[in-house]
C-alpha positions as CSV (number, residue, x, y, z in Angstrom):
1,A,182.2,18.7,-133.1
2,R,179.8,17.1,-130.6
3,R,177.9,15.3,-133.4
4,T,181.0,13.8,-134.9
5,E,182.1,12.6,-131.2
6,R,178.7,10.8,-131.0
7,D,178.9,9.4,-134.3
8,T,182.4,7.9,-133.7
9,Q,181.2,6.7,-130.3
10,E,178.1,4.9,-132.0
11,K,180.4,3.3,-134.5
12,K,182.8,1.8,-131.8
13,T,179.8,0.5,-130.1
14,K,178.5,-1.2,-133.3
15,D,181.9,-2.6,-134.0
16,R,182.3,-4.1,-130.4
17,E,178.9,-5.7,-130.8
18,K,179.7,-7.2,-134.1
19,L,182.9,-8.7,-132.4
20,R,180.9,-9.9,-129.5
21,L,178.3,-11.5,-131.7
22,K,180.9,-13.0,-134.3
23,G,180.3,-16.6,-134.5
24,K,177.0,-16.9,-132.9
25,T,173.9,-18.3,-134.4
26,E,171.1,-15.9,-135.2
27,Q,169.1,-17.0,-132.3
28,E,171.8,-16.7,-129.9
29,S,172.7,-13.2,-130.9
30,V,169.0,-12.3,-130.8
31,A,168.9,-13.7,-127.2
32,I,171.9,-11.8,-126.3
33,K,170.8,-8.5,-127.7
34,A,167.5,-8.8,-125.8
35,A,169.1,-9.8,-122.6
36,L,171.3,-6.6,-122.6
37,Q,168.3,-4.3,-123.4
38,D,166.6,-2.6,-120.5
39,D,162.9,-3.9,-120.9
40,G,161.6,-1.9,-118.0
41,L,160.5,-5.0,-116.2
42,Q,161.0,-6.0,-112.6
43,A,163.3,-9.1,-112.3
44,N,160.6,-11.6,-111.5
45,E,158.4,-10.4,-114.5
46,R,160.9,-11.4,-117.0
47,S,160.9,-14.5,-119.3
48,L,163.8,-16.9,-117.8
49,I,164.8,-17.9,-121.2
50,F,166.5,-14.5,-122.0
51,E,168.4,-14.7,-118.6
52,L,169.6,-18.1,-119.4
53,A,170.6,-17.2,-122.7
54,A,172.5,-14.2,-121.3
55,E,174.0,-16.4,-118.7
56,K,175.2,-19.0,-121.1
57,A,176.7,-16.3,-123.3
58,R,178.8,-15.1,-120.4
59,K,180.0,-18.2,-119.4
60,D,180.9,-19.2,-123.0
61,A,182.7,-15.9,-123.7
62,K,186.4,-16.0,-123.7
63,D,187.9,-14.1,-120.8
64,V,191.1,-12.9,-122.7
65,V,192.7,-11.0,-119.6
66,L,192.0,-14.1,-117.3
67,D,194.0,-16.3,-119.8
68,E,196.8,-13.9,-120.0
69,A,197.2,-13.5,-116.4
70,A,197.2,-17.1,-116.2
71,N,199.8,-17.5,-118.8
72,I,202.0,-14.9,-117.2
73,L,201.8,-16.4,-113.8
74,G,202.7,-19.9,-115.2
75,D,205.7,-18.2,-117.1
76,E,206.9,-16.7,-113.9
77,V,206.6,-20.0,-111.9
78,D,208.4,-21.8,-114.8
79,L,211.3,-19.2,-114.4
80,I,211.6,-19.4,-110.7
81,N,211.7,-23.2,-110.9
82,A,214.3,-23.4,-113.5
83,H,216.7,-20.7,-112.1
84,N,217.6,-20.9,-108.3
85,K,219.2,-17.3,-108.3
86,L,216.0,-15.6,-109.6
87,A,214.0,-17.7,-107.2
88,L,216.2,-16.2,-104.4
89,R,215.8,-12.5,-105.8
90,A,212.0,-12.9,-106.0
91,V,211.5,-14.3,-102.5
92,S,213.9,-11.7,-101.1
93,G,212.2,-9.1,-103.0
94,M,208.9,-10.1,-101.6
95,M,210.1,-10.1,-98.1
96,R,211.6,-6.4,-98.6
97,K,208.2,-5.4,-99.9
98,S,206.3,-6.9,-97.1
99,V,208.6,-5.6,-94.4
100,N,208.4,-2.0,-95.9
101,T,204.6,-2.2,-96.2
102,G,204.1,-3.6,-92.8
103,Q,202.3,-6.8,-94.1
């Protein structure tokens, strides 16, 4: 039972890695893999190339959760601006919440 759990967990990890490296060049994917592995060196002993590649990969990675949160907030602002009654309910709801929690 434990072996099958480990096998499924390893399969999920490999699938996630494939998705993360999808669309990357061979050099970028090697740099990302190397940056994520523990090499046993101190921070000042490592080559800066791998750290820069990892930082670039993190910056270039698409943050799906952040994008979705921004879309939800934008939709809420559009709704509040378009409907005065909804805006009043939202503001009064926030006021009640802050009075109940003491903020």
